[in-house]
C-alpha positions as CSV (number, residue, x, y, z in Angstrom):
1,M,-8.4,14.1,-9.1
2,V,-8.6,14.1,-5.3
3,V,-6.2,14.0,-2.3
4,R,-7.0,11.8,0.7
5,V,-5.2,12.2,4.0
6,G,-5.5,9.6,6.7
7,I,-3.8,7.4,9.2
8,S,-2.2,3.9,9.2
9,G,-4.4,1.9,11.6
10,W,-6.7,3.3,14.2
11,R,-6.8,0.9,17.1
12,Y,-4.1,2.2,19.5
13,A,-4.6,2.1,23.3
14,P,-2.5,5.3,23.9
15,W,-4.9,7.3,21.7
16,R,-7.8,6.7,24.1
17,G,-8.5,9.7,26.2
18,V,-6.1,11.7,24.0
19,F,-7.3,11.7,20.4
20,Y,-10.4,9.6,21.2
21,P,-12.7,11.2,23.7
22,R,-12.5,9.6,27.2
23,G,-15.2,6.9,27.4
24,L,-15.6,6.4,23.6
25,P,-16.4,2.7,23.1
26,Q,-13.7,0.9,21.1
27,R,-16.2,-0.2,18.6
28,R,-16.8,3.6,17.8
29,E,-13.2,4.4,17.2
30,L,-13.2,3.9,13.4
31,S,-16.4,5.9,13.1
32,Y,-14.7,8.7,15.1
33,V,-11.7,8.7,12.8
34,A,-14.0,8.8,9.8
35,S,-15.7,11.9,11.1
36,H,-12.3,13.7,10.9
37,L,-10.5,12.1,8.0
38,S,-11.4,10.7,4.6
39,S,-9.3,7.5,4.5
40,V,-7.6,4.9,6.7
41,E,-4.9,2.3,5.9
42,I,-5.8,-1.1,7.1
43,N,-2.6,-2.7,8.5
44,G,-3.9,-5.7,10.3
45,S,-4.1,-7.4,6.9
46,F,-0.3,-7.3,6.8
47,Y,0.1,-9.5,9.9
48,S,-2.6,-12.0,9.1
49,L,-5.5,-12.7,6.8
50,Q,-8.6,-10.9,8.0
51,R,-12.2,-12.2,7.6
52,P,-15.1,-10.9,5.4
53,P,-17.2,-9.9,8.4
54,S,-14.4,-7.6,9.5
55,Y,-14.2,-5.9,6.2
56,R,-18.0,-5.6,5.9
57,A,-18.1,-4.1,9.4
58,W,-15.4,-1.5,8.6
59,A,-17.3,-0.5,5.5
60,E,-20.5,-0.1,7.5
61,Q,-18.9,1.9,10.2
62,T,-17.7,4.6,7.7
63,P,-19.7,7.1,5.7
64,P,-20.3,7.2,1.9
65,G,-17.2,8.3,0.1
66,F,-14.7,7.0,2.7
67,V,-11.8,4.9,1.3
68,F,-9.6,2.2,2.8
69,A,-6.1,1.4,1.6
70,V,-5.3,-2.3,2.4
71,K,-1.8,-3.5,3.3
72,G,-0.8,-6.7,1.6
73,G,0.2,-9.7,3.7
74,R,3.7,-10.1,5.0
75,F,3.5,-13.8,4.1
76,I,3.7,-12.7,0.5
77,T,6.3,-9.9,0.9
78,H,8.5,-11.0,3.9
79,M,8.2,-14.8,4.0
80,K,7.7,-15.7,0.4
81,K,9.7,-12.6,-0.7
82,L,7.4,-12.2,-3.8
83,V,8.3,-15.7,-5.2
84,D,5.8,-18.5,-5.8
85,V,2.9,-16.4,-4.5
86,A,0.0,-17.2,-6.9
87,T,-1.9,-19.1,-4.1
88,P,-1.0,-16.6,-1.3
89,L,-2.3,-13.8,-3.5
90,A,-5.5,-15.7,-4.2
91,N,-5.9,-16.2,-0.4
92,F,-5.3,-12.6,0.3
93,F,-7.9,-11.3,-2.1
94,A,-10.3,-14.0,-1.0
95,S,-10.0,-13.0,2.6
96,G,-12.6,-10.2,2.4
97,V,-10.8,-7.3,0.7
98,L,-13.5,-7.1,-2.0
99,A,-16.2,-6.9,0.7
100,L,-15.2,-3.2,1.1
101,G,-17.0,-2.6,-2.2
102,D,-16.7,1.0,-3.5
103,K,-14.6,1.9,-0.4
104,L,-11.7,-0.2,-1.5
105,G,-8.7,2.0,-2.4
106,P,-5.1,1.1,-3.2
107,V,-3.3,-2.0,-2.1
108,L,0.0,-1.4,-0.4
109,W,2.9,-3.9,-0.7
110,Q,5.7,-3.2,1.7
111,L,9.0,-5.0,1.1
112,P,11.4,-6.0,3.9
113,P,14.7,-4.1,4.5
114,Q,16.7,-7.3,3.9
115,L,15.3,-7.9,0.3
116,P,17.5,-6.2,-2.3
117,F,16.3,-5.2,-5.7
118,D,16.0,-8.0,-8.2
119,A,14.4,-6.9,-11.5
120,E,13.1,-10.3,-12.5
121,R,11.6,-11.0,-9.1
122,V,9.8,-7.6,-9.0
123,D,8.7,-7.8,-12.6
124,A,7.2,-11.3,-12.1
125,F,5.3,-10.2,-9.0
126,L,3.9,-7.0,-10.4
127,A,2.7,-8.9,-13.5
128,Q,0.5,-11.1,-11.2
129,L,-1.3,-8.3,-9.5
130,P,-5.0,-7.9,-10.5
131,R,-5.8,-4.5,-12.0
132,T,-9.5,-4.6,-11.6
133,T,-11.9,-5.8,-8.9
134,T,-13.2,-8.4,-11.4
135,A,-9.7,-9.7,-12.0
136,A,-9.2,-9.8,-8.2
137,A,-12.4,-11.8,-7.8
138,A,-11.3,-14.3,-10.4
139,L,-7.9,-14.6,-8.7
140,A,-9.6,-15.0,-5.3
141,A,-11.6,-18.0,-6.6
142,G,-8.3,-19.9,-6.8
143,H,-7.8,-19.8,-3.0
144,D,-6.7,-23.0,-1.3
145,D,-8.3,-25.1,1.4
146,R,-6.8,-23.1,4.2
147,L,-9.8,-20.8,3.7
148,T,-13.3,-22.4,3.9
149,D,-16.2,-21.0,2.0
150,E,-17.4,-19.2,5.2
151,Q,-14.0,-17.4,5.4
152,T,-13.9,-16.1,1.8
153,W,-15.4,-13.4,-0.3
154,T,-14.7,-14.0,-4.0
155,T,-17.2,-11.7,-5.8
156,T,-17.3,-8.0,-6.6
157,D,-20.4,-5.8,-6.8
158,A,-18.9,-3.8,-9.7
159,D,-15.9,-3.8,-12.0
160,R,-13.6,-1.1,-10.7
161,P,-9.9,-0.2,-11.2
162,L,-7.6,-1.7,-8.6
163,R,-4.4,0.3,-7.9
164,H,-1.3,-0.9,-6.2
165,A,1.7,0.8,-4.5
166,M,5.1,-0.7,-3.4
167,E,7.1,0.5,-0.4
168,V,10.8,-0.5,-0.4
169,R,13.4,-0.5,2.4
170,H,16.6,-1.6,0.8
171,P,19.0,1.0,-0.7
172,S,19.4,-1.0,-3.9
173,Y,15.9,0.1,-5.0
174,R,17.2,3.6,-5.8
175,D,18.1,1.9,-9.1
176,P,16.3,3.7,-12.0
177,A,15.4,0.3,-13.3
178,F,13.1,-0.2,-10.3
179,T,11.1,2.9,-11.0
180,A,11.0,2.1,-14.7
181,L,9.5,-1.3,-13.8
182,L,6.8,0.3,-11.6
183,R,6.0,2.8,-14.4
184,E,5.7,-0.1,-16.9
185,H,3.2,-1.9,-14.6
186,G,1.4,1.3,-13.5
187,V,2.3,0.7,-9.8
188,A,3.1,3.6,-7.5
189,A,6.4,4.0,-5.8
190,V,5.6,4.8,-2.2
191,V,7.0,8.1,-1.0
192,A,8.1,7.0,2.5
193,D,9.4,9.5,4.9
194,T,11.3,7.4,7.5
195,A,13.6,9.8,9.3
196,G,16.4,8.9,6.8
197,R,16.4,5.2,7.7
198,W,15.2,3.9,4.3
199,P,15.1,5.2,0.8
200,L,12.9,8.2,0.0
201,L,11.7,7.9,-3.5
202,E,9.7,10.8,-4.8
203,E,9.3,9.9,-8.5
204,A,5.7,9.5,-9.6
205,T,5.4,6.2,-11.4
206,A,1.6,5.7,-11.7
207,E,-1.7,7.6,-11.9
208,I,-1.7,7.7,-8.1
209,V,0.9,8.9,-5.6
210,Y,1.0,7.0,-2.3
211,V,2.7,8.8,0.6
212,R,3.6,7.3,4.0
213,L,4.8,9.6,6.7
214,H,6.5,7.7,9.5
215,G,8.2,10.6,11.2
216,D,10.9,12.9,9.8
217,Q,13.1,13.1,12.9
218,E,12.4,9.9,14.8
219,L,10.8,6.9,13.2
220,Y,7.1,6.3,14.2
221,V,7.5,8.9,17.0
222,S,8.2,12.5,16.0
223,G,5.4,14.8,14.9
224,Y,5.6,17.1,11.9
225,T,6.3,20.8,12.4
226,D,4.2,23.5,10.7
227,A,7.1,24.0,8.3
228,A,7.3,20.3,7.5
229,L,3.6,20.1,6.9
230,D,3.8,23.1,4.6
231,T,6.5,21.4,2.6
232,W,4.5,18.2,2.2
233,A,1.4,20.2,1.3
234,E,3.4,21.9,-1.5
235,K,4.6,18.5,-2.9
236,I,1.1,17.1,-2.7
237,R,-0.3,20.1,-4.6
238,R,2.3,19.5,-7.3
239,W,1.4,15.9,-7.7
240,H,-2.3,16.7,-7.7
241,G,-1.7,19.4,-10.3
242,E,-0.1,16.8,-12.6
243,G,-3.5,15.0,-12.6
244,R,-2.8,12.3,-10.0
245,D,-4.9,11.1,-7.1
246,V,-2.8,11.3,-3.9
247,Y,-3.2,9.1,-0.8
248,V,-1.3,10.2,2.3
249,Y,-1.1,8.2,5.5
250,F,0.6,9.2,8.8
251,D,2.2,6.3,10.7
252,N,3.9,8.3,13.5
253,D,1.5,6.9,16.0
254,V,3.6,6.4,19.2
255,K,2.9,9.8,20.7
256,V,-0.5,10.2,19.2
257,R,0.8,12.6,16.5
258,A,-0.6,10.7,13.5
259,P,-4.2,11.9,13.6
260,V,-3.3,15.4,14.7
261,D,-0.8,15.8,11.8
262,A,-3.2,14.2,9.3
263,I,-6.0,16.7,10.2
264,A,-3.5,19.6,10.0
265,L,-2.2,18.6,6.6
266,A,-5.8,18.1,5.3
267,D,-6.6,21.6,6.5
268,R,-3.6,23.0,4.6
269,L,-4.7,21.4,1.4
270,G,-8.1,23.1,1.4
271,D,-10.5,22.2,-1.4
272,I,-8.2,19.6,-3.1
273,A,-8.4,17.3,0.0
274,A,-11.5,15.0,0.3
275,R,-13.5,15.9,3.4
276,P,-15.2,13.4,5.7
277,A,-18.9,13.0,5.4
278,A,-20.9,13.3,8.6
279,V,-21.3,10.2,10.7
280,A,-24.6,10.9,12.3
281,G,-24.9,10.4,16.0
282,Q,-21.4,8.8,16.4
283,E,-18.8,11.6,16.8
284,G,-17.9,12.1,20.4
285,R,-19.8,9.0,21.7
């Protein structure tokens, strides 16, 4: 069992000259992150389908053992609202996700605040999610003609488990029936700290725990105090002690707090937190 602490996204202009050393080329930013942290959440995949060359480049820019979480597309969650999504799911998994190889971690599905809990809708969606990379490759092969062969990646280099997590933002998901559904499908309920704006669910429903820290006082802005980080470290140790892998991503990026808080939390967790491998010749460039 391992704990990975990282950040949501890495390409933020205000970080340049603050977290990123002044003069660091933009193409080196991911490598710089990977020299300090063991994981990153890819969030560009939420806004639009990415391309296989991008996923391959990200994998190549990070050291062995690094892991990416990938955020599922908003076309599926926000526009289709989880309904009639067989082809959109195929397109998403065909867009290059599997090109990450052994660096592919959990897939995050974030639901919109306007979508209330509907047990049948959620159950049907969760049942469609591939649970292995082989199943994801088979699903990807069913992509439609919006993706050309040059824009797709529909193979996997090995059959690996594929884990999923769901983040909710409507109060109706506090229903115990929701967490029961997640447990039935082996999907993690995202533990989302959102300064009280959206539900905070802390019940572990899968073999992984997925935590998103958006700011405890001001959404996307406020940093975490030493006391707050100590509290989260205690919770993470408990989940880890239950035999679960834990993935933690800071999303309080506005004032460049995310990477600082992530490093501080990883330091608090000591040996149970995965440590970044060296990125030879890239740190500080």
